[in-house]
C-alpha positions in Angstrom: -45.3 -55.9 174.5 -42.6 -57.0 172.8 -41.3 -54.3 170.3 -40.2 -55.3 166.3 -37.6 -56.7 165.5 -34.8 -54.3 164.6 -31.7 -55.3 162.6 -29.2 -52.5 162.4 -25.4 -52.1 160.4 -22.5 -50.4 161.4 -19.2 -49.5 160.6 -16.1 -47.5 161.2 -13.4 -45.9 159.4 -10.1 -43.3 160.9 -6.8 -42.2 159.1 -4.4 -40.3 160.9 -0.8 -38.4 160.8 1.9 -38.4 163.6 3.9 -34.7 162.6 6.7 -34.4 164.9 8.6 -30.8 164.5 12.2 -29.9 165.6 11.1 -27.8 168.5 9.9 -30.5 170.3 5.8 -30.2 169.3 3.8 -33.5 168.0 1.6 -32.3 166.1 -1.8 -35.1 165.1 -4.1 -34.6 162.3 -6.7 -37.5 162.5 -10.0 -38.0 160.1 -12.6 -40.4 161.5 -16.2 -41.4 160.7 -18.2 -44.2 162.8 -21.4 -45.1 163.2 -23.9 -46.6 166.4 -26.7 -47.9 165.9 -29.7 -46.9 168.4 -29.7 -49.0 172.1 -32.9 -50.4 173.7 -33.7 -47.1 175.5 -33.8 -45.6 172.6 -35.7 -47.2 170.9 -38.2 -49.1 173.2 -38.6 -46.9 176.2 -41.8 -46.1 177.8 -42.0 -46.0 181.0 -40.2 -43.5 183.8 -36.6 -43.2 184.6 -36.8 -42.1 187.9 -33.2 -41.5 188.4 -33.3 -38.9 186.0 -36.9 -37.7 187.2 -38.2 -38.1 183.4 -40.7 -40.3 181.8 -38.6 -41.7 178.6 -40.5 -42.5 175.5 -38.4 -43.8 172.7 -39.0 -44.3 168.8 -39.0 -47.6 167.3 -38.1 -45.4 163.8 -35.0 -44.5 164.7 -31.6 -45.0 162.4 -27.7 -45.0 162.6 -25.8 -42.2 164.4 -23.3 -41.6 162.0 -20.6 -38.8 162.7 -17.7 -38.0 160.7 -15.2 -36.0 162.6 -12.1 -34.4 162.0 -9.1 -33.5 164.8 -6.0 -32.1 165.4 -3.9 -32.0 168.4 -0.4 -30.9 169.5 1.8 -32.8 172.6 5.1 -30.9 173.7 6.8 -32.8 176.5 10.4 -32.3 178.5 11.9 -32.2 181.0 9.7 -29.6 183.2 6.9 -29.0 180.2 3.8 -30.7 179.1 1.5 -29.5 177.1 -1.8 -31.8 175.2 -4.2 -29.2 172.8 -6.9 -30.6 171.1 -9.6 -29.1 168.6 -12.1 -31.2 167.3 -14.7 -30.9 164.5 -17.8 -33.2 164.5 -20.9 -33.7 162.2 -23.3 -36.1 163.0 -25.9 -37.7 161.0 -29.0 -38.3 162.4 -27.8 -37.2 165.9 -29.7 -39.1 168.7 -30.5 -37.2 171.6 -33.6 -36.1 174.4 -36.4 -33.5 173.9 -37.8 -32.3 176.7 -42.1 -32.3 175.2 -43.1 -30.5 177.9 -46.0 -32.8 178.5 -46.4 -34.4 182.0 -47.0 -38.2 182.8 -46.9 -40.4 186.1 -46.1 -36.4 187.2 -43.1 -36.6 185.7 -41.7 -34.5 182.6 -41.8 -36.6 179.4 -38.4 -36.7 176.9 -38.7 -38.4 174.1 -35.8 -39.7 172.0 -35.1 -38.0 168.1 -33.0 -37.5 165.8 -31.4 -34.8 164.0 -28.0 -33.8 161.8 -25.9 -31.5 164.3 -22.4 -30.0 164.4 -20.5 -30.1 167.4 -16.7 -28.2 168.0 -14.5 -27.4 170.8 -10.7 -27.2 172.1 -9.6 -29.2 175.2 -6.2 -28.0 176.5 -3.7 -29.7 179.0 -0.3 -27.2 180.1 1.4 -28.7 183.4 5.0 -27.7 184.8 7.9 -28.7 187.2 8.5 -25.6 189.9 10.3 -28.1 192.2 12.2 -31.2 191.9 14.9 -31.5 194.7 15.6 -31.7 198.7 13.3 -29.0 200.2 14.6 -28.9 204.0 15.9 -32.3 203.8 13.3 -33.7 202.3 13.1 -34.8 198.7 10.5 -32.7 196.9 8.1 -32.7 194.0 5.7 -30.0 193.0 4.2 -29.2 189.5 1.6 -26.5 188.0 -1.2 -27.8 186.1 -3.2 -25.7 184.2 -6.8 -26.9 181.9 -9.3 -25.5 179.9 -12.3 -27.0 177.8 -15.1 -25.6 175.6 -17.7 -26.8 173.7 -20.5 -25.7 171.4 -23.3 -28.0 169.2 -25.8 -27.0 166.6 -28.7 -29.1 166.3 -29.7 -29.0 162.2 -33.7 -27.9 163.0 -35.6 -25.1 162.5 -35.8 -22.5 165.6 -33.5 -23.3 168.7 -31.5 -25.8 167.6 -29.3 -25.8 170.6 -28.3 -28.9 172.6 -30.2 -30.0 175.9 -27.6 -30.4 178.9 -24.5 -29.5 176.7 -21.3 -28.6 178.9 -20.6 -24.9 179.4 -16.8 -23.8 179.3 -14.4 -24.7 182.1 -11.1 -22.7 183.3 -9.1 -25.0 185.8 -5.5 -24.2 188.0 -4.1 -26.6 190.5 -0.8 -27.6 192.4 0.2 -30.8 193.4 3.2 -32.2 195.1 5.2 -34.2 197.3 7.8 -33.5 200.5 9.0 -36.9 202.0 5.8 -38.8 202.9 3.5 -36.0 202.3 1.6 -35.3 199.1 -1.0 -32.9 198.6 -2.8 -30.7 195.9 -5.3 -27.5 195.6 -7.2 -27.0 192.5 -9.3 -24.2 191.1 -12.2 -24.6 189.0 -14.0 -22.0 187.3 -17.5 -23.6 185.1 -19.0 -20.5 183.3 -22.7 -20.0 182.9 -24.8 -21.9 180.5 -27.6 -20.2 178.9 -27.2 -22.1 175.2 -30.1 -23.8 176.6 -32.5 -26.2 174.4 -36.9 -25.0 174.6 -38.2 -25.8 178.7 -34.2 -26.2 179.8 -33.3 -23.7 182.4 -30.0 -21.4 182.7 -27.4 -22.4 185.0 -25.3 -19.8 186.8 -21.4 -20.1 187.0 -19.6 -21.2 189.7 -16.0 -21.3 191.4 -15.0 -25.5 192.5 -12.0 -25.5 195.1 -10.8 -28.6 196.2 -7.4 -29.3 198.1 -6.5 -32.5 199.9 -3.0 -33.4 201.9 -1.9 -37.4 202.4 0.8 -38.7 204.5 2.5 -42.2 203.7 3.7 -44.7 206.2 5.2 -48.0 205.5 4.6 -50.4 207.7 5.9 -53.2 206.0 7.8 -54.4 202.9 4.6 -54.2 200.8 1.5 -52.7 202.9 1.4 -48.7 203.7 -1.1 -47.0 205.8 -1.7 -43.3 204.7 -4.1 -40.2 206.7 -5.4 -38.2 204.8 -7.4 -35.0 205.0 -9.5 -34.0 201.9 -11.6 -30.9 201.2 -14.5 -30.3 198.3 -16.3 -27.4 197.3 -14.3 -25.7 200.1 -16.2 -22.1 199.2 -19.6 -23.5 199.5 -20.7 -22.5 196.3 -23.7 -23.6 195.0 -23.2 -26.3 192.1 -25.7 -26.7 189.1 -24.2 -29.2 187.1 -25.9 -28.4 184.2 -25.2 -32.2 182.2 -27.3 -33.3 185.1 -31.1 -34.1 184.3 -31.9 -33.0 188.0 -29.7 -30.3 188.7 -32.7 -27.6 189.8 -34.1 -30.8 192.3 -30.4 -31.6 193.2 -27.1 -29.2 193.3 -23.5 -30.6 193.9 -22.9 -31.4 197.7 -21.6 -28.2 199.3 -18.1 -27.6 201.7 -17.1 -31.1 202.8 -14.8 -32.1 204.9 -13.5 -35.9 204.9 -10.6 -37.2 207.4 -9.6 -41.0 207.2 -7.3 -43.7 207.2 -5.9 -45.4 204.3 -3.9 -49.3 204.3 -3.0 -50.3 201.2 -0.9 -54.1 200.4 
């Protein structure tokens, strides 16, 4: 059966300023308004969605989703350091999201698309510094240390539980990347916090660590072709990792310790 004919009009507008400072920092301020029409799945779904193991139901009465965002950022770059810090506050009007109803259809939990006003705010931080740049044991070498942090919070304008489903948890990461002659590699540690700001019928996910590393040796074989041997490891501490933004995190955690060895030809 065909759904009813729908007609939506959207618009967007933004204004921003970039302010350089004498200290090398650059500050950016932005305000923007955006609008999007609900997509076909949000309007007309009424069937199993096997990828997310849910039964989706749309709502033909959905309106445009509007957002008014304000953000401030600070950037710094010199020969050794780089930094990027961004904070944002976004007011949504008629934010479209999926709510779990508690019903079961075809042995799958029913989720419905619905709308509510909502507020999102957060911060993203990336800082990097060069610790090696020059010759080391006869080979040209470079190395950097990178640190990252991000956090987002969100609340629906509803009575009762105002948490948004599948909200990303806070994360902190630190890593080192570098090269020595034809060898290059990196090691990265990521700490993902517990997420206990959960919607109705949504389960808390535990905090976890994620340690990844890789090393690569590149050998030119012609002027335009290079063969590389690599060794890569993911989730090296073999932790149980439940990705909170995933619909199926209780059914399928992220893979455990994974080691990959291979050759790559680039031409």
